[in-house]
VEXDRENBA-225954 format. One record per residue (C-alpha): residue in one letter; chain; x, y, z. Coordinates in nm, 4 decimals. Example, Ala and Ser with C-alpha at 12.3 -4.5 7.8 and 13.67 -1.06 7.14 Angstrom:
2
<site rest="a" kette="A" x="1.2300" y="-0.4500" z="0.7800"/>
<site rest="s" kette="A" x="1.3670" y="-0.1060" z="0.7140"/>
This chain:
213
<site rest="m" kette="A" x="0.0000" y="0.0000" z="0.0000"/>
<site rest="k" kette="A" x="0.2818" y="0.2401" z="0.0877"/>
<site rest="k" kette="A" x="0.4493" y="0.1657" z="-0.2441"/>
<site rest="l" kette="A" x="0.1223" y="0.2275" z="-0.4298"/>
<site rest="a" kette="A" x="0.0678" y="0.5532" z="-0.2431"/>
<site rest="y" kette="A" x="0.4224" y="0.6629" z="-0.3262"/>
<site rest="i" kette="A" x="0.3692" y="0.5855" z="-0.6961"/>
<site rest="c" kette="A" x="0.0441" y="0.7829" z="-0.6910"/>
<site rest="l" kette="A" x="0.2160" y="1.0827" z="-0.5319"/>
<site rest="v" kette="A" x="0.4941" y="1.0677" z="-0.7920"/>
<site rest="c" kette="A" x="0.2371" y="1.0545" z="-1.0721"/>
<site rest="i" kette="A" x="0.0447" y="1.3494" z="-0.9280"/>
<site rest="g" kette="A" x="0.3705" y="1.5415" z="-0.8979"/>
<site rest="l" kette="A" x="0.4599" y="1.4723" z="-1.2604"/>
<site rest="v" kette="A" x="0.1146" y="1.5846" z="-1.3745"/>
<site rest="l" kette="A" x="0.1451" y="1.9078" z="-1.1761"/>
<site rest="v" kette="A" x="0.4882" y="1.9761" z="-1.3220"/>
<site rest="a" kette="A" x="0.3533" y="1.9141" z="-1.6726"/>
<site rest="l" kette="A" x="0.0607" y="2.1502" z="-1.6113"/>
<site rest="i" kette="A" x="0.2959" y="2.4192" z="-1.4820"/>
<site rest="l" kette="A" x="0.5221" y="2.3824" z="-1.7865"/>
<site rest="i" kette="A" x="0.2254" y="2.3998" z="-2.0234"/>
<site rest="s" kette="A" x="0.0883" y="2.7105" z="-1.8523"/>
<site rest="c" kette="A" x="0.4301" y="2.8738" z="-1.8750"/>
<site rest="t" kette="A" x="0.4999" y="2.7896" z="-2.2386"/>
<site rest="d" kette="A" x="0.1573" y="2.8244" z="-2.4027"/>
<site rest="m" kette="A" x="0.0549" y="3.1668" z="-2.5307"/>
<site rest="s" kette="A" x="-0.2786" y="3.3192" z="-2.6160"/>
<site rest="a" kette="A" x="-0.3605" y="3.4301" z="-2.9705"/>
<site rest="e" kette="A" x="-0.3456" y="3.7934" z="-2.8563"/>
<site rest="e" kette="A" x="0.0034" y="3.7463" z="-2.7083"/>
<site rest="i" kette="A" x="0.1240" y="3.5860" z="-3.0306"/>
<site rest="v" kette="A" x="-0.0098" y="3.8783" z="-3.2343"/>
<site rest="k" kette="A" x="0.1702" y="4.1238" z="-3.0044"/>
<site rest="k" kette="A" x="0.4936" y="3.9289" z="-3.0547"/>
<site rest="m" kette="A" x="0.4435" y="3.9451" z="-3.4319"/>
<site rest="q" kette="A" x="0.3809" y="4.3186" z="-3.4233"/>
<site rest="k" kette="A" x="0.6853" y="4.3804" z="-3.2025"/>
<site rest="k" kette="A" x="0.9022" y="4.1756" z="-3.4401"/>
<site rest="y" kette="A" x="0.7666" y="4.3586" z="-3.7452"/>
<site rest="d" kette="A" x="0.8237" y="4.7003" z="-3.5857"/>
<site rest="a" kette="A" x="1.1912" y="4.6082" z="-3.5310"/>
<site rest="v" kette="A" x="1.2436" y="4.5039" z="-3.8937"/>
<site rest="e" kette="A" x="1.4177" y="4.7517" z="-4.1248"/>
<site rest="d" kette="A" x="1.4133" y="4.5372" z="-4.4375"/>
<site rest="y" kette="A" x="1.3433" y="4.1801" z="-4.5433"/>
<site rest="k" kette="A" x="1.3389" y="3.9626" z="-4.8527"/>
<site rest="g" kette="A" x="1.2406" y="3.6146" z="-4.9590"/>
<site rest="t" kette="A" x="1.0131" y="3.4104" z="-5.1831"/>
<site rest="m" kette="A" x="0.6385" y="3.3607" z="-5.1765"/>
<site rest="v" kette="A" x="0.4850" y="3.0453" z="-5.3228"/>
<site rest="v" kette="A" x="0.1230" y="3.1274" z="-5.4042"/>
<site rest="k" kette="A" x="-0.1341" y="2.8583" z="-5.4777"/>
<site rest="t" kette="A" x="-0.4902" y="2.9478" z="-5.5793"/>
<site rest="n" kette="A" x="-0.7909" y="2.7232" z="-5.6262"/>
<site rest="f" kette="A" x="-1.1067" y="2.8501" z="-5.7961"/>
<site rest="q" kette="A" x="-1.3783" y="2.5903" z="-5.8528"/>
<site rest="g" kette="A" x="-1.1168" y="2.3175" z="-5.8814"/>
<site rest="e" kette="A" x="-0.8849" y="2.5085" z="-6.1144"/>
<site rest="v" kette="A" x="-0.5458" y="2.5241" z="-5.9410"/>
<site rest="e" kette="A" x="-0.2630" y="2.7645" z="-6.0221"/>
<site rest="t" kette="A" x="0.0773" y="2.7915" z="-5.8541"/>
<site rest="y" kette="A" x="0.3424" y="3.0579" z="-5.9003"/>
<site rest="e" kette="A" x="0.6478" y="3.2000" z="-5.7221"/>
<site rest="v" kette="A" x="0.7107" y="3.5635" z="-5.6342"/>
<site rest="h" kette="A" x="1.0526" y="3.6917" z="-5.5261"/>
<site rest="f" kette="A" x="1.0259" y="4.0031" z="-5.3108"/>
<site rest="m" kette="A" x="1.2166" y="4.2538" z="-5.1010"/>
<site rest="m" kette="A" x="1.0953" y="4.5441" z="-4.8865"/>
<site rest="k" kette="A" x="1.2445" y="4.8318" z="-4.6918"/>
<site rest="k" kette="A" x="1.0901" y="5.0441" z="-4.4179"/>
<site rest="p" kette="A" x="0.9952" y="5.3123" z="-4.3329"/>
<site rest="s" kette="A" x="1.0355" y="5.4480" z="-4.6862"/>
<site rest="n" kette="A" x="0.7787" y="5.1996" z="-4.8242"/>
<site rest="k" kette="A" x="1.0177" y="5.0681" z="-5.0871"/>
<site rest="y" kette="A" x="0.9527" y="4.7286" z="-5.2388"/>
<site rest="k" kette="A" x="1.0211" y="4.5021" z="-5.5323"/>
<site rest="s" kette="A" x="0.8372" y="4.1883" z="-5.6418"/>
<site rest="e" kette="A" x="0.8933" y="3.9689" z="-5.9446"/>
<site rest="d" kette="A" x="0.7365" y="3.6591" z="-6.0963"/>
<site rest="e" kette="A" x="0.7709" y="3.5075" z="-6.4427"/>
<site rest="n" kette="A" x="0.5395" y="3.7671" z="-6.6004"/>
<site rest="l" kette="A" x="0.5585" y="4.0920" z="-6.4025"/>
<site rest="l" kette="A" x="0.8129" y="4.3038" z="-6.2177"/>
<site rest="f" kette="A" x="0.6951" y="4.5662" z="-5.9670"/>
<site rest="v" kette="A" x="0.9480" y="4.8205" z="-5.8378"/>
<site rest="s" kette="A" x="0.8704" y="5.1113" z="-5.6052"/>
<site rest="n" kette="A" x="1.1039" y="5.3667" z="-5.4459"/>
<site rest="g" kette="A" x="0.8220" y="5.4940" z="-5.2250"/>
<site rest="k" kette="A" x="0.7315" y="5.7800" z="-5.4586"/>
<site rest="t" kette="A" x="0.7182" y="5.6140" z="-5.7996"/>
<site rest="t" kette="A" x="0.6083" y="5.2637" z="-5.8989"/>
<site rest="w" kette="A" x="0.7161" y="5.0876" z="-6.2176"/>
<site rest="i" kette="A" x="0.5298" y="4.7846" z="-6.3532"/>
<site rest="y" kette="A" x="0.7158" y="4.5897" z="-6.6173"/>
<site rest="n" kette="A" x="0.5223" y="4.3388" z="-6.8292"/>
<site rest="k" kette="A" x="0.7921" y="4.0978" z="-6.9444"/>
<site rest="k" kette="A" x="0.5908" y="3.9326" z="-7.2203"/>
<site rest="k" kette="A" x="0.4808" y="4.2589" z="-7.3795"/>
<site rest="n" kette="A" x="0.8076" y="4.4367" z="-7.2958"/>
<site rest="v" kette="A" x="0.6078" y="4.7353" z="-7.1696"/>
<site rest="v" kette="A" x="0.6696" y="4.9490" z="-6.8604"/>
<site rest="t" kette="A" x="0.3972" y="5.1462" z="-6.6799"/>
<site rest="k" kette="A" x="0.5152" y="5.4299" z="-6.4558"/>
<site rest="l" kette="A" x="0.2906" y="5.5529" z="-6.1734"/>
<site rest="e" kette="A" x="0.3486" y="5.8475" z="-5.9403"/>
<site rest="i" kette="A" x="0.2237" y="5.7737" z="-5.5885"/>
<site rest="a" kette="A" x="0.0312" y="6.0408" z="-5.3987"/>
<site rest="e" kette="A" x="0.1877" y="6.1090" z="-5.0567"/>
<site rest="e" kette="A" x="-0.1203" y="5.9921" z="-4.8648"/>
<site rest="r" kette="A" x="-0.1140" y="5.6589" z="-5.0526"/>
<site rest="r" kette="A" x="0.2501" y="5.5728" z="-4.9962"/>
<site rest="e" kette="A" x="0.2281" y="5.2434" z="-4.8104"/>
<site rest="m" kette="A" x="0.3624" y="4.8908" z="-4.8183"/>
<site rest="p" kette="A" x="0.1972" y="4.6426" z="-5.0594"/>
<site rest="e" kette="A" x="-0.0732" y="4.4003" z="-4.9495"/>
<site rest="f" kette="A" x="0.1658" y="4.1036" z="-4.9514"/>
<site rest="d" kette="A" x="0.3745" y="4.2708" z="-4.6794"/>
<site rest="y" kette="A" x="0.3148" y="4.0558" z="-4.3738"/>
<site rest="g" kette="A" x="0.2859" y="4.3690" z="-4.1588"/>
<site rest="e" kette="A" x="-0.0167" y="4.4704" z="-4.3643"/>
<site rest="i" kette="A" x="-0.1540" y="4.1190" z="-4.3211"/>
<site rest="i" kette="A" x="-0.1207" y="4.1505" z="-3.9429"/>
<site rest="k" kette="A" x="-0.2996" y="4.4846" z="-3.9463"/>
<site rest="d" kette="A" x="-0.5821" y="4.3831" z="-4.1804"/>
<site rest="s" kette="A" x="-0.6349" y="4.0399" z="-4.0285"/>
<site rest="f" kette="A" x="-0.6384" y="4.1213" z="-3.6603"/>
<site rest="e" kette="A" x="-0.7757" y="4.4749" z="-3.6153"/>
<site rest="k" kette="A" x="-1.1406" y="4.3850" z="-3.6782"/>
<site rest="s" kette="A" x="-1.1390" y="4.0078" z="-3.6491"/>
<site rest="d" kette="A" x="-1.1840" y="3.7316" z="-3.3971"/>
<site rest="i" kette="A" x="-0.8597" y="3.5414" z="-3.3497"/>
<site rest="k" kette="A" x="-0.8135" y="3.2016" z="-3.1926"/>
<site rest="l" kette="A" x="-0.5125" y="2.9788" z="-3.1278"/>
<site rest="i" kette="A" x="-0.6122" y="2.6366" z="-3.2614"/>
<site rest="g" kette="A" x="-0.2900" y="2.4389" z="-3.2311"/>
<site rest="k" kette="A" x="0.0762" y="2.3894" z="-3.3110"/>
<site rest="e" kette="A" x="0.2207" y="2.2373" z="-3.6270"/>
<site rest="k" kette="A" x="0.5414" y="2.2243" z="-3.8284"/>
<site rest="v" kette="A" x="0.5917" y="2.4004" z="-4.1625"/>
<site rest="s" kette="A" x="0.9094" y="2.3181" z="-4.3546"/>
<site rest="g" kette="A" x="1.0461" y="2.1604" z="-4.0366"/>
<site rest="r" kette="A" x="0.9870" y="2.4737" z="-3.8254"/>
<site rest="e" kette="A" x="0.7662" y="2.4900" z="-3.5140"/>
<site rest="c" kette="A" x="0.4618" y="2.7123" z="-3.5603"/>
<site rest="y" kette="A" x="0.1559" y="2.8367" z="-3.3762"/>
<site rest="v" kette="A" x="-0.1636" y="2.7995" z="-3.5817"/>
<site rest="i" kette="A" x="-0.4073" y="3.0910" z="-3.5575"/>
<site rest="e" kette="A" x="-0.7568" y="3.1077" z="-3.7037"/>
<site rest="v" kette="A" x="-0.8878" y="3.4517" z="-3.8045"/>
<site rest="t" kette="A" x="-1.2594" y="3.5206" z="-3.8610"/>
<site rest="p" kette="A" x="-1.3874" y="3.8711" z="-3.9524"/>
<site rest="e" kette="A" x="-1.6321" y="4.0310" z="-3.7114"/>
<site rest="n" kette="A" x="-1.8124" y="4.1890" z="-4.0072"/>
<site rest="n" kette="A" x="-2.0789" y="3.9413" z="-4.1164"/>
<site rest="t" kette="A" x="-2.1475" y="4.1122" z="-4.4499"/>
<site rest="f" kette="A" x="-1.8823" y="3.8857" z="-4.6077"/>
<site rest="y" kette="A" x="-1.7163" y="3.5630" z="-4.5057"/>
<site rest="v" kette="A" x="-1.3434" y="3.5189" z="-4.5275"/>
<site rest="k" kette="A" x="-1.1635" y="3.2828" z="-4.2936"/>
<site rest="q" kette="A" x="-0.7851" y="3.2709" z="-4.2594"/>
<site rest="k" kette="A" x="-0.5385" y="3.0367" z="-4.0959"/>
<site rest="l" kette="A" x="-0.1840" y="3.1480" z="-4.0222"/>
<site rest="w" kette="A" x="0.1156" y="2.9361" z="-3.9253"/>
<site rest="i" kette="A" x="0.3369" y="3.1645" z="-3.7122"/>
<site rest="d" kette="A" x="0.7056" y="3.0826" z="-3.6755"/>
<site rest="k" kette="A" x="0.7827" y="3.0463" z="-3.3028"/>
<site rest="e" kette="A" x="1.1342" y="3.1847" z="-3.3353"/>
<site rest="f" kette="A" x="1.1009" y="3.4699" z="-3.5834"/>
<site rest="w" kette="A" x="0.7323" y="3.5598" z="-3.5286"/>
<site rest="y" kette="A" x="0.6205" y="3.5952" z="-3.8886"/>
<site rest="p" kette="A" x="0.3741" y="3.3831" z="-4.0903"/>
<site rest="l" kette="A" x="0.5385" y="3.0905" z="-4.2680"/>
<site rest="e" kette="A" x="0.2073" y="3.0040" z="-4.4308"/>
<site rest="i" kette="A" x="-0.1308" y="3.1720" z="-4.4771"/>
<site rest="k" kette="A" x="-0.4496" y="3.0072" z="-4.6022"/>
<site rest="v" kette="A" x="-0.7447" y="3.2215" z="-4.7084"/>
<site rest="d" kette="A" x="-1.0920" y="3.0757" z="-4.7691"/>
<site rest="y" kette="A" x="-1.3464" y="3.2770" z="-4.9709"/>
<site rest="g" kette="A" x="-1.5803" y="2.9840" z="-5.0296"/>
<site rest="e" kette="A" x="-1.5433" y="2.8815" z="-5.3950"/>
<site rest="f" kette="A" x="-1.2049" y="3.0542" z="-5.4069"/>
<site rest="n" kette="A" x="-0.9187" y="2.9819" z="-5.1695"/>
<site rest="s" kette="A" x="-0.5487" y="3.0550" z="-5.1708"/>
<site rest="t" kette="A" x="-0.2328" y="2.9573" z="-4.9847"/>
<site rest="i" kette="A" x="0.0758" y="3.1754" z="-4.9453"/>
<site rest="e" kette="A" x="0.3957" y="3.0154" z="-4.8202"/>
<site rest="y" kette="A" x="0.6928" y="3.2350" z="-4.7275"/>
<site rest="r" kette="A" x="1.0317" y="3.0744" z="-4.7962"/>
<site rest="n" kette="A" x="1.3959" y="3.1701" z="-4.7387"/>
<site rest="v" kette="A" x="1.3020" y="3.4928" z="-4.5603"/>
<site rest="e" kette="A" x="1.5932" y="3.7071" z="-4.4368"/>
<site rest="f" kette="A" x="1.5619" y="4.0085" z="-4.2062"/>
<site rest="n" kette="A" x="1.7703" y="4.3262" z="-4.1783"/>
<site rest="t" kette="A" x="2.0286" y="4.2401" z="-4.4433"/>
<site rest="g" kette="A" x="2.0924" y="4.6056" z="-4.5343"/>
<site rest="i" kette="A" x="1.9214" y="4.6119" z="-4.8755"/>
<site rest="n" kette="A" x="2.0627" y="4.8906" z="-5.0934"/>
<site rest="d" kette="A" x="1.8216" y="5.1667" z="-5.2046"/>
<site rest="e" kette="A" x="1.9341" y="5.1099" z="-5.5637"/>
<site rest="e" kette="A" x="1.7344" y="4.7861" z="-5.5625"/>
<site rest="f" kette="A" x="1.4172" y="4.9969" z="-5.5670"/>
<site rest="e" kette="A" x="1.5007" y="5.2064" z="-5.8729"/>
<site rest="f" kette="A" x="1.3882" y="5.0806" z="-6.2122"/>
<site rest="e" kette="A" x="1.6583" y="5.0586" z="-6.4782"/>
<site rest="t" kette="A" x="1.5409" y="5.1036" z="-6.8368"/>
<site rest="f" kette="A" x="1.6349" y="4.8547" z="-7.1026"/>
<site rest="g" kette="A" x="1.6569" y="4.9010" z="-7.4789"/>
<site rest="g" kette="A" x="1.3342" y="4.8476" z="-7.6665"/>
<site rest="q" kette="A" x="1.0930" y="4.9050" z="-7.3781"/>
<site rest="k" kette="A" x="0.7955" y="5.1335" z="-7.4179"/>
<site rest="w" kette="A" x="0.6659" y="5.3744" z="-7.1564"/>
<site rest="k" kette="A" x="0.2992" y="5.4635" z="-7.1157"/>
């Protein structure tokens, strides 16, 4: 009986220790979002690759976008196999590779902001007027992530998102967006922070034979 009682006490102790460790290591969805925002605020520049997969009524498309961004000057560059976007914060150039045509746009001061694929914009748009819930933990590309579900409070439209948040670097490794018949997945790969990206990267260089409009 004494041995059984001792075993029971040991088991209870182990359970209590486990509960304490869980309570210390688990975070709420709100705490995770704050960590993400703090990380983003400390970032001066970052670059990487987005793998975008869309599915509309069973028709699936996948493409890669290479990107780089620099704050607070709202400079960015993104490029896929068809289009190149370059912005120095005041002017945006859009180069259509197939047509060999460049469109130049001057940006009004009040509209100078980071593009929608900037994960800081995703944080802002997703969490300001939405219900957020931590639904689990999973691995993406071998990295530990928190999984957050985001549901808009506005019932006039229905868009649900799931985000896989890297536990170490506090940015989304993967984002899934569900619009009903249309859904998309964005996976961020090979992301590097604060590498000192040169401002020249955000100036468009003209090439022979291009047309401006």
